[in-house]
N, C-alpha and C positions, 0 to 999 in steps of 0.2 A: 504494500500500500504506500503510495507517495503522499506528500503533504497536501496536494490539491484534493485528492480523493478523500482524505481524512477530514479536511475542513468542509468539503461539500456535504459529506454524510452527516457531520455534526450539525451543519446548518439546516439539514432536512429533518432533524429531530432525533437522530441516533445518538445515544450517549454511551452505550456499552461497547468498549473497545478492549475489553480484558483479553490478556494473552496475545495481543497484536504485536507484530514485529514492526517497530517504527524506528529502527536503528538508523542513526545518522541523518534524520530528516531535518529540514529547516522550517521551524515553526515560530519564527521571530514575530513577536507581537500578536500571536494568534489568540483569539477569544475562545477558550475551551472551558469555561466555568462549569463545574459540576460533572465533567467528563469522568467516565469510569475506565481507568487504565490499570486495573488490578493485574499484577504480574506481567505487565507489558514490557517489551524490550525497547528501551529508549537510550541505549548505549550511544554516547556521543551525539545525541540529538541537540539541536540548537533551539532553545525556548526562551531566549532573551526577551524580557518585557512581556512574556505571555501571561494571559489571564487564566489561572488555574485555581481560582477560589473554590473551595469545597470539592476539589477533584479527588477521586479515589485512586490512589497510587500504591495501594497495599502491595508490598513485596515486589514492586516494580524495579527494573534494572535501569538506574540513572547514572551509572558510572561514567565519569568524564563529561557529563551533560552540562551544557551552558545554560544557566538559569539566572544570570545576573539581572536584577531588576524585576524578576518575575513575581507575580502575585499568587501566593499559595496560602492565603489566610484560611484557617479552618480546614485545610486539606488533610486527607487521611494518608499519612506517609509512614505508617507502621511497617517495620521490617524492610524498608526500602534500602537499596544499595546506592549510595551517593558518593562513593569513594572518588576523590580527586575532582569532584564537581565544582563548578564555579557558581556560587550563589551570592556574589557581591551585591549588597544593597537589596536583596530579595525580601519580600514581605511574607513572613511565616507566622503572623500573629494568630495564636490559638490553634496552630497546627498540631496534629498528633504524630509525633516522631518516635514513639516507643519502639525500642529495639532496632532503630535504624543504624546503618553503618555510614557515619560521616567522617571517616578517617581521612585526614589531609584535605578536607573540604575547605573552600574559601567562603567564609561567612562574614567578611569585613562589612561593617555598617549595616548588617542585616537586622530586620525587626523580628525578634523571637519572643515578644511579649506574650505571656500566658501560654506559651507553647509547652506541650507535654514531652519532655526529653528523658523520661525514665528509661534506663537501659540503653540509652544511645551511646554509641562509641564515637567520641569526638577527639580521639587521640591525634595529636599533631594538627588539629584544625586551626584555622586562623579566624578568630572571632574579634579581632581588633575593632573597637568602636561599635560593636553590636549592642543592641538593646535587648536584654533578657529579663527585664523587670517582670516579676511574677511567674517566671518559668519554673517548671517542676522537674527537678533532677534527683529527687530523693530516692534512696535505696529502699526496696521493699523485699526483705527476706532474700536478698541477693538475686531475686528473679529479675528485678529492674534496677540494676546498679550502673549508673552512668559513669563513663570513663572520659575524662578530659585530660588525660595524662599528656603532659608536654604541650598542651594547647596554647595558642597565642591569644590571650584575653586582655591585652593592654587596653585600659580605659573603657572596658566593657561595662555596660549598665546592667547589674544583676540585683538591683535593689529589691529586697523582699523575696528573692528567689529561694526555692527549696532545694538545697544541695546536700541534704543530709545523707551521709554515707558515700558521697561521690568521690571518685578518684581524680584528684587534681595534682598529683605528684609531678613536680618539675614544671607545672604550668606557669605561664607568665601573666600575672594579674596586676602588674604594676600600674598604679594610677586608676585602678578599677573602682567603680561605685558599688559597694557591697553593704550599704546600710541595711540593718534589720534582716540580713540574709541568714538562712538556716544552714549551718555547716556542721551540725552535730555529727560526730563520728566520721567526718570526712578525712580523706588522706591528702594532706597538703605537704607531704614530706619534700623538702627541697624546693618548694614553690617560691615564686617571686611576687611579693606583695608590697614592694616599695611604694610609698606614698599612696597606698590604697585607702579608701574610706570604708572602714568596718565599724562605724559607730552603731552601737546597739546590736551587733552581730551575735548570733547564738552559735558558739563553737565548742561546746562541752564535748569532752572525750575525743577531740580531733587530734590527729597525728600531724604535728607541725614541726617535727624535728628538722633542724638545719634550714628552716624557712627564713626568707629575707623580708623583714617587716620594718626596715629603717624608714623613719618619717611617716609611718602609717598612723591612722587615727582609729583607735580601738576604745574610744570613750564609751563607758557603760557596757562594753562587750562582756559576754559570759563565756568563760574559758575553764569551767570546773574540770579538773582531771586532765586537762589538755597536756600533750607532750610537746615541749618547746626546747628540748635539749639542743645546745649549740646554735640556737637561733640568733640571727642578727636583728636586734631590736633597738639599735642606736637611734636616739631622738624620737622614739615611738611615743605616742600620746595614749596612755591607758588610764586616764583619770577615772576614778570610780569603777574600774573594771573589776570583774568578779573572777578570781583565780584560785579558790581553795583547792588544795591537793594537786595543783599543777606542777609539772616537772620542768623547771627552767635551769637545770644544771648546765653550767658552762655557757649560758646565754650571754650575749653582749647587750647590756641595757644601759650603756653609758648615756648620760643626759636624758634618760627616759622620764616621762612625766607620769608618775604613779601615785599622785596625791589622792587619798581617799580610796585607794584600791584595796580589795580584800585578798590577802595573800596568806591566810591562815593555813598552816600545814604545808605550804608550798616548799618545794625543793629548789633552793637558790644556791646550792653549793658550787663554788668556783665561778659563780656568775660575776660579770663585770657591771657593777652598779655605781661606778664612779660618777660623781656629779648628778646622780639621779635624784628626783624629787619624790620622796616617800613620806612627805608630811601627811599626818592624819591617816596613814595606811594601817591596815589591820595585818600584823605579822605574828599573830599568836601561833606558837608552836612551829614557826617557820624554821627551815634548816638552812643556815647561811655559812656553813663551814667553808673556810678559805675564800669567801666571797670578798670582792673588792668594793668597799663602801667609802673609798676616799672622797672627801668633800661632798658626800651625799647629805641631803636634807631629810632628817628623820624627826623633825620637830612634831610633837604631839602624836607620834606613832605609837601603836600598841605592840610591844615586843615581849609580852609575857611568855615565858618558857621558850623563847626563840634561842637557837644555837648561834652565838656570836663569838665564842671564845677564840676561834682561830681566824676570824674575819679581819680584814684590814680596815680600821676605823680612823685612820689619820685624816684629820680635818673634818670629820663627820659631825653634824649638829644634832643634838638630842634634846633641845629645849622642850620641856613639857612632856617628853616621851615617857611611856610606862616601860621600864626596863625589864629584862628577863626575870629578875627576882621580885617583880611586882612594885618596886619603888618608882616613884615619879621623879624624873630628873629635873632639877631646878634650872 
């Protein structure tokens, strides 16, 4: 079937083109809203600026397909193969992409608001500048576990997105908008989150070992039991963040803003907290063995039962702080 025959049949009222072989066709700007292309072969097809709103593309072959600027809002893309496809600037708002293979796909500046991305493989995908506000990438009993391993997500908009349990290891999220995002139990090992906005983010039980968070905003973020060993958190803003039982061993927190943070029972052994602001912080039962607190601000902090005996406290301020023995420092 060639492009002209497909369009003519669509215009005459036919909508079911399931299992059709449409490999390599030029469908630039075609109006195919609501078309049924279930399990169709569209390998290498050009559909730039095509109208595919509410199209049925379940398990279709869209490998190397050109879909830049295409309209795919509310489309059924479950299980679709989109490896190496170009979706630069495409509109996928509300689309169902569960179980889709988007490995190495180009989604720069794409609109993925409210899209269902559970179980989607986005490994190596380029999502720079994409809007993913309200997208669903949460893990559900490992049946739908999204992979964004190594994905390019610089300055992506993921505000309020559900990424619980997602694999974001080594992903580049520098400068990303992640306010109120759900990253509970997510794998962010070695990810780049430099200058990212994670204000109010939910990151309990996340694996963030060796993550780069320098200059990031984590004000009011929840990081209970999070793993942050050897993380780069230089100049991070974590005012009023919640980090009980978090592991920050060997983390770099130089000049970090941690005023009012809850760090009770946190492991901060060998962490660099030089010049950090820990005023009014809750450090009850915190483990600070061999931590560097040189010139740190611990004024009015609560340090009851904290382990400080081997920490470097040169130049640190403790005015009004409750010390490990319960006494208030004058």
